[in-house]
LOFI-587244 format. One record per residue: residue in one letter; chain; x, y, z of N, C-alpha, C, O in turn. Coordinates in steps of 0.1 Angstrom, whole numbers, padded with zeros to 4 digits. Layout:
<sites>
<site rest="a" kette="A" n_x="X" n_y="Y" n_z="Z" ca_x="X" ca_y="Y" ca_z="Z" c_x="X" c_y="Y" c_z="Z" o_x="X" o_y="Y" o_z="Z"/>
...
</sites>
This chain:
<sites>
<site rest="m" kette="A" n_x="-0840" n_y="-0870" n_z="-1183" ca_x="-0851" ca_y="-0860" ca_z="-1178" c_x="-0835" c_y="-0848" c_z="-1184" o_x="-0836" o_y="-0841" o_z="-1194"/>
<site rest="f" kette="A" n_x="-0825" n_y="-0849" n_z="-1177" ca_x="-0815" ca_y="-0838" ca_z="-1181" c_x="-0798" c_y="-0842" c_z="-1179" o_x="-0791" o_y="-0848" o_z="-1172"/>
<site rest="k" kette="A" n_x="-0798" n_y="-0836" n_z="-1189" ca_x="-0785" ca_y="-0840" ca_z="-1194" c_x="-0771" c_y="-0840" c_z="-1182" o_x="-0761" o_y="-0848" o_z="-1182"/>
<site rest="n" kette="A" n_x="-0774" n_y="-0830" n_z="-1171" ca_x="-0767" ca_y="-0825" ca_z="-1166" c_x="-0765" c_y="-0839" c_z="-1150" o_x="-0776" o_y="-0845" o_z="-1148"/>
<site rest="n" kette="A" n_x="-0757" n_y="-0842" n_z="-1143" ca_x="-0761" ca_y="-0857" ca_z="-1136" c_x="-0762" c_y="-0848" c_z="-1125" o_x="-0774" o_y="-0848" o_z="-1124"/>
<site rest="i" kette="A" n_x="-0759" n_y="-0842" n_z="-1118" ca_x="-0763" ca_y="-0834" ca_z="-1101" c_x="-0775" c_y="-0823" c_z="-1105" o_x="-0782" o_y="-0817" o_z="-1097"/>
<site rest="a" kette="A" n_x="-0775" n_y="-0821" n_z="-1116" ca_x="-0796" ca_y="-0814" ca_z="-1117" c_x="-0799" c_y="-0827" c_z="-1114" o_x="-0804" o_y="-0829" o_z="-1102"/>
<site rest="n" kette="A" n_x="-0798" n_y="-0838" n_z="-1120" ca_x="-0807" ca_y="-0851" ca_z="-1118" c_x="-0809" c_y="-0856" c_z="-1103" o_x="-0819" o_y="-0861" o_z="-1098"/>
<site rest="r" kette="A" n_x="-0798" n_y="-0851" n_z="-1096" ca_x="-0793" ca_y="-0858" ca_z="-1081" c_x="-0799" c_y="-0851" c_z="-1075" o_x="-0803" o_y="-0857" o_z="-1065"/>
<site rest="i" kette="A" n_x="-0805" n_y="-0838" n_z="-1075" ca_x="-0808" ca_y="-0824" ca_z="-1066" c_x="-0822" c_y="-0826" c_z="-1068" o_x="-0830" o_y="-0822" o_z="-1059"/>
<site rest="l" kette="A" n_x="-0827" n_y="-0831" n_z="-1078" ca_x="-0843" ca_y="-0831" ca_z="-1081" c_x="-0847" c_y="-0844" c_z="-1074" o_x="-0859" o_y="-0846" o_z="-1072"/>
<site rest="k" kette="A" n_x="-0839" n_y="-0851" n_z="-1071" ca_x="-0843" ca_y="-0867" ca_z="-1072" c_x="-0841" c_y="-0868" c_z="-1044" o_x="-0844" o_y="-0876" o_z="-1035"/>
<site rest="l" kette="A" n_x="-0834" n_y="-0857" n_z="-1045" ca_x="-0829" ca_y="-0853" ca_z="-1033" c_x="-0843" c_y="-0844" c_z="-1030" o_x="-0849" o_y="-0845" o_z="-1020"/>
<site rest="a" kette="A" n_x="-0845" n_y="-0838" n_z="-1037" ca_x="-0856" ca_y="-0827" ca_z="-1032" c_x="-0870" c_y="-0838" c_z="-1032" o_x="-0877" o_y="-0837" o_z="-1022"/>
<site rest="g" kette="A" n_x="-0872" n_y="-0847" n_z="-1040" ca_x="-0883" ca_y="-0852" ca_z="-1042" c_x="-0883" c_y="-0860" c_z="-1028" o_x="-0893" o_y="-0859" o_z="-1021"/>
<site rest="f" kette="A" n_x="-0875" n_y="-0868" n_z="-1025" ca_x="-0875" ca_y="-0877" ca_z="-1015" c_x="-0871" c_y="-0866" c_z="-1002" o_x="-0875" o_y="-0869" o_z="-0991"/>
<site rest="w" kette="A" n_x="-0867" n_y="-0858" n_z="-1003" ca_x="-0867" ca_y="-0845" ca_z="-0989" c_x="-0883" c_y="-0844" c_z="-0986" o_x="-0888" o_y="-0845" o_z="-0975"/>
<site rest="l" kette="A" n_x="-0893" n_y="-0842" n_z="-1000" ca_x="-0905" ca_y="-0838" ca_z="-0999" c_x="-0915" c_y="-0849" c_z="-0994" o_x="-0925" o_y="-0845" o_z="-0986"/>
<site rest="i" kette="A" n_x="-0914" n_y="-0866" n_z="-0997" ca_x="-0919" ca_y="-0873" ca_z="-0993" c_x="-0914" c_y="-0876" c_z="-0977" o_x="-0922" o_y="-0884" o_z="-0971"/>
<site rest="v" kette="A" n_x="-0905" n_y="-0871" n_z="-0971" ca_x="-0902" ca_y="-0872" ca_z="-0956" c_x="-0905" c_y="-0861" c_z="-0951" o_x="-0901" o_y="-0861" o_z="-0939"/>
<site rest="i" kette="A" n_x="-0910" n_y="-0851" n_z="-0955" ca_x="-0917" ca_y="-0838" ca_z="-0946" c_x="-0931" c_y="-0845" c_z="-0948" o_x="-0940" o_y="-0843" o_z="-0939"/>
<site rest="i" kette="A" n_x="-0934" n_y="-0850" n_z="-0958" ca_x="-0950" ca_y="-0849" ca_z="-0956" c_x="-0952" c_y="-0858" c_z="-0948" o_x="-0962" o_y="-0855" o_z="-0940"/>
<site rest="l" kette="A" n_x="-0946" n_y="-0872" n_z="-0946" ca_x="-0944" ca_y="-0880" ca_z="-0936" c_x="-0943" c_y="-0874" c_z="-0921" o_x="-0953" o_y="-0875" o_z="-0914"/>
<site rest="s" kette="A" n_x="-0935" n_y="-0871" n_z="-0918" ca_x="-0938" ca_y="-0860" ca_z="-0906" c_x="-0941" c_y="-0852" c_z="-0902" o_x="-0939" o_y="-0850" o_z="-0890"/>
<site rest="i" kette="A" n_x="-0951" n_y="-0843" n_z="-0911" ca_x="-0964" ca_y="-0838" ca_z="-0908" c_x="-0972" c_y="-0848" c_z="-0904" o_x="-0976" o_y="-0846" o_z="-0893"/>
<site rest="n" kette="A" n_x="-0977" n_y="-0856" n_z="-0909" ca_x="-0987" ca_y="-0862" ca_z="-0908" c_x="-0988" c_y="-0873" c_z="-0897" o_x="-0982" o_y="-0883" o_z="-0896"/>
<site rest="n" kette="A" n_x="-0996" n_y="-0866" n_z="-0888" ca_x="-0995" ca_y="-0868" ca_z="-0872" c_x="-0994" c_y="-0885" c_z="-0867" o_x="-0986" o_y="-0892" o_z="-0860"/>
<site rest="s" kette="A" n_x="-1007" n_y="-0889" n_z="-0876" ca_x="-1006" ca_y="-0904" ca_z="-0870" c_x="-0996" c_y="-0912" c_z="-0873" o_x="-0997" o_y="-0923" o_z="-0867"/>
<site rest="i" kette="A" n_x="-0987" n_y="-0912" n_z="-0881" ca_x="-0974" ca_y="-0919" ca_z="-0882" c_x="-0964" c_y="-0912" c_z="-0862" o_x="-0960" o_y="-0917" o_z="-0852"/>
<site rest="s" kette="A" n_x="-0965" n_y="-0898" n_z="-0867" ca_x="-0954" ca_y="-0896" ca_z="-0859" c_x="-0957" c_y="-0900" c_z="-0843" o_x="-0949" o_y="-0903" o_z="-0835"/>
<site rest="l" kette="A" n_x="-0974" n_y="-0899" n_z="-0840" ca_x="-0978" ca_y="-0905" ca_z="-0826" c_x="-0976" c_y="-0920" c_z="-0824" o_x="-0969" o_y="-0925" o_z="-0814"/>
<site rest="s" kette="A" n_x="-0983" n_y="-0928" n_z="-0836" ca_x="-0990" ca_y="-0942" ca_z="-0833" c_x="-0977" c_y="-0950" c_z="-0831" o_x="-0976" o_y="-0961" o_z="-0826"/>
<site rest="n" kette="A" n_x="-0966" n_y="-0942" n_z="-0837" ca_x="-0953" ca_y="-0953" ca_z="-0845" c_x="-0942" c_y="-0942" c_z="-0847" o_x="-0940" o_y="-0937" o_z="-0859"/>
<site rest="p" kette="A" n_x="-0934" n_y="-0936" n_z="-0833" ca_x="-0921" ca_y="-0931" ca_z="-0836" c_x="-0908" c_y="-0936" c_z="-0847" o_x="-0903" o_y="-0930" o_z="-0856"/>
<site rest="v" kette="A" n_x="-0907" n_y="-0952" n_z="-0839" ca_x="-0899" ca_y="-0956" ca_z="-0844" c_x="-0899" c_y="-0960" c_z="-0860" o_x="-0888" o_y="-0966" o_z="-0864"/>
<site rest="l" kette="A" n_x="-0908" n_y="-0959" n_z="-0868" ca_x="-0908" ca_y="-0956" ca_z="-0880" c_x="-0906" c_y="-0948" c_z="-0885" o_x="-0901" o_y="-0949" o_z="-0896"/>
<site rest="l" kette="A" n_x="-0908" n_y="-0932" n_z="-0878" ca_x="-0906" ca_y="-0922" ca_z="-0881" c_x="-0889" c_y="-0917" c_z="-0882" o_x="-0881" o_y="-0910" o_z="-0889"/>
<site rest="s" kette="A" n_x="-0888" n_y="-0924" n_z="-0870" ca_x="-0874" ca_y="-0920" ca_z="-0869" c_x="-0862" c_y="-0926" c_z="-0876" o_x="-0851" o_y="-0922" o_z="-0876"/>
<site rest="f" kette="A" n_x="-0869" n_y="-0946" n_z="-0887" ca_x="-0867" ca_y="-0952" ca_z="-0895" c_x="-0859" c_y="-0945" c_z="-0905" o_x="-0848" o_y="-0946" o_z="-0909"/>
<site rest="i" kette="A" n_x="-0873" n_y="-0934" n_z="-0911" ca_x="-0874" ca_y="-0926" ca_z="-0922" c_x="-0863" c_y="-0918" c_z="-0922" o_x="-0853" o_y="-0921" o_z="-0929"/>
<site rest="a" kette="A" n_x="-0863" n_y="-0910" n_z="-0914" ca_x="-0856" ca_y="-0900" ca_z="-0910" c_x="-0841" c_y="-0904" c_z="-0909" o_x="-0832" o_y="-0897" o_z="-0914"/>
<site rest="v" kette="A" n_x="-0841" n_y="-0913" n_z="-0903" ca_x="-0821" ca_y="-0920" ca_z="-0903" c_x="-0820" c_y="-0923" c_z="-0922" o_x="-0810" o_y="-0920" o_z="-0928"/>
<site rest="l" kette="A" n_x="-0832" n_y="-0930" n_z="-0927" ca_x="-0828" ca_y="-0934" ca_z="-0941" c_x="-0825" c_y="-0922" c_z="-0951" o_x="-0817" o_y="-0923" o_z="-0960"/>
<site rest="a" kette="A" n_x="-0833" n_y="-0910" n_z="-0947" ca_x="-0836" ca_y="-0895" ca_z="-0957" c_x="-0815" c_y="-0892" c_z="-0948" o_x="-0804" o_y="-0892" o_z="-0954"/>
<site rest="i" kette="A" n_x="-0817" n_y="-0891" n_z="-0942" ca_x="-0802" ca_y="-0887" ca_z="-0943" c_x="-0788" c_y="-0891" c_z="-0946" o_x="-0779" o_y="-0884" o_z="-0950"/>
<site rest="l" kette="A" n_x="-0789" n_y="-0907" n_z="-0942" ca_x="-0783" ca_y="-0917" ca_z="-0951" c_x="-0780" c_y="-0915" c_z="-0969" o_x="-0770" o_y="-0915" o_z="-0976"/>
<site rest="f" kette="A" n_x="-0795" n_y="-0914" n_z="-0970" ca_x="-0797" ca_y="-0912" ca_z="-0987" c_x="-0790" c_y="-0895" c_z="-0988" o_x="-0779" o_y="-0894" o_z="-0994"/>
<site rest="t" kette="A" n_x="-0793" n_y="-0887" n_z="-0985" ca_x="-0787" ca_y="-0878" ca_z="-0987" c_x="-0770" c_y="-0876" c_z="-0989" o_x="-0765" o_y="-0870" o_z="-0999"/>
<site rest="f" kette="A" n_x="-0761" n_y="-0882" n_z="-0975" ca_x="-0749" ca_y="-0878" ca_z="-0976" c_x="-0741" c_y="-0890" c_z="-0989" o_x="-0731" o_y="-0887" o_z="-0995"/>
<site rest="f" kette="A" n_x="-0749" n_y="-0903" n_z="-0991" ca_x="-0747" ca_y="-0909" ca_z="-0998" c_x="-0747" c_y="-0902" c_z="-1015" o_x="-0738" o_y="-0904" o_z="-1024"/>
<site rest="q" kette="A" n_x="-0759" n_y="-0894" n_z="-1017" ca_x="-0760" ca_y="-0884" ca_z="-1032" c_x="-0746" c_y="-0875" c_z="-1029" o_x="-0736" o_y="-0876" o_z="-1036"/>
<site rest="f" kette="A" n_x="-0746" n_y="-0870" n_z="-1020" ca_x="-0733" ca_y="-0858" ca_z="-1018" c_x="-0718" c_y="-0866" c_z="-1016" o_x="-0708" o_y="-0859" o_z="-1018"/>
<site rest="y" kette="A" n_x="-0716" n_y="-0881" n_z="-1011" ca_x="-0704" ca_y="-0881" ca_z="-1011" c_x="-0702" c_y="-0887" c_z="-1030" o_x="-0691" o_y="-0886" o_z="-1036"/>
<site rest="q" kette="A" n_x="-0718" n_y="-0894" n_z="-1039" ca_x="-0710" ca_y="-0897" ca_z="-1052" c_x="-0707" c_y="-0884" c_z="-1060" o_x="-0699" o_y="-0885" o_z="-1070"/>
<site rest="v" kette="A" n_x="-0714" n_y="-0869" n_z="-1055" ca_x="-0710" ca_y="-0855" ca_z="-1066" c_x="-0697" c_y="-0856" c_z="-1061" o_x="-0688" o_y="-0854" o_z="-1069"/>
<site rest="v" kette="A" n_x="-0693" n_y="-0857" n_z="-1047" ca_x="-0679" ca_y="-0850" ca_z="-1043" c_x="-0669" c_y="-0863" c_z="-1052" o_x="-0659" o_y="-0858" o_z="-1059"/>
<site rest="s" kette="A" n_x="-0669" n_y="-0872" n_z="-1053" ca_x="-0666" ca_y="-0883" ca_z="-1061" c_x="-0661" c_y="-0884" c_z="-1075" o_x="-0652" o_y="-0890" o_z="-1081"/>
<site rest="e" kette="A" n_x="-0671" n_y="-0873" n_z="-1080" ca_x="-0673" ca_y="-0879" ca_z="-1098" c_x="-0663" c_y="-0861" c_z="-1099" o_x="-0653" o_y="-0861" o_z="-1105"/>
<site rest="r" kette="A" n_x="-0667" n_y="-0850" n_z="-1092" ca_x="-0657" ca_y="-0841" ca_z="-1091" c_x="-0640" c_y="-0843" c_z="-1091" o_x="-0631" o_y="-0839" o_z="-1098"/>
<site rest="k" kette="A" n_x="-0641" n_y="-0851" n_z="-1081" ca_x="-0623" ca_y="-0858" ca_z="-1079" c_x="-0620" c_y="-0864" c_z="-1089" o_x="-0609" o_y="-0862" o_z="-1094"/>
<site rest="l" kette="A" n_x="-0628" n_y="-0873" n_z="-1097" ca_x="-0625" ca_y="-0877" ca_z="-1104" c_x="-0621" c_y="-0870" c_z="-1122" o_x="-0612" o_y="-0873" o_z="-1130"/>
<site rest="k" kette="A" n_x="-0632" n_y="-0860" n_z="-1123" ca_x="-0627" ca_y="-0853" ca_z="-1127" c_x="-0618" c_y="-0842" c_z="-1131" o_x="-0616" o_y="-0836" o_z="-1142"/>
<site rest="r" kette="A" n_x="-0615" n_y="-0839" n_z="-1120" ca_x="-0598" ca_y="-0832" ca_z="-1117" c_x="-0586" c_y="-0837" c_z="-1122" o_x="-0577" o_y="-0829" o_z="-1126"/>
<site rest="q" kette="A" n_x="-0583" n_y="-0853" n_z="-1122" ca_x="-0576" ca_y="-0862" ca_z="-1124" c_x="-0571" c_y="-0867" c_z="-1140" o_x="-0563" o_y="-0876" o_z="-1141"/>
</sites>
């Protein structure tokens, strides 16, 4: 899609967060099962930190 890996990751991250926002807006999920919603939120945060860690580690490798 893009030659730049960072732009590709940002697009994946934006898509992932869009899904999370849509799920959190849906009142039936948040009211009927708050455990599911919190699980999705934890997954989203872990995914974000993982993507950020990958970008930082790639930049460190490029410096060496």
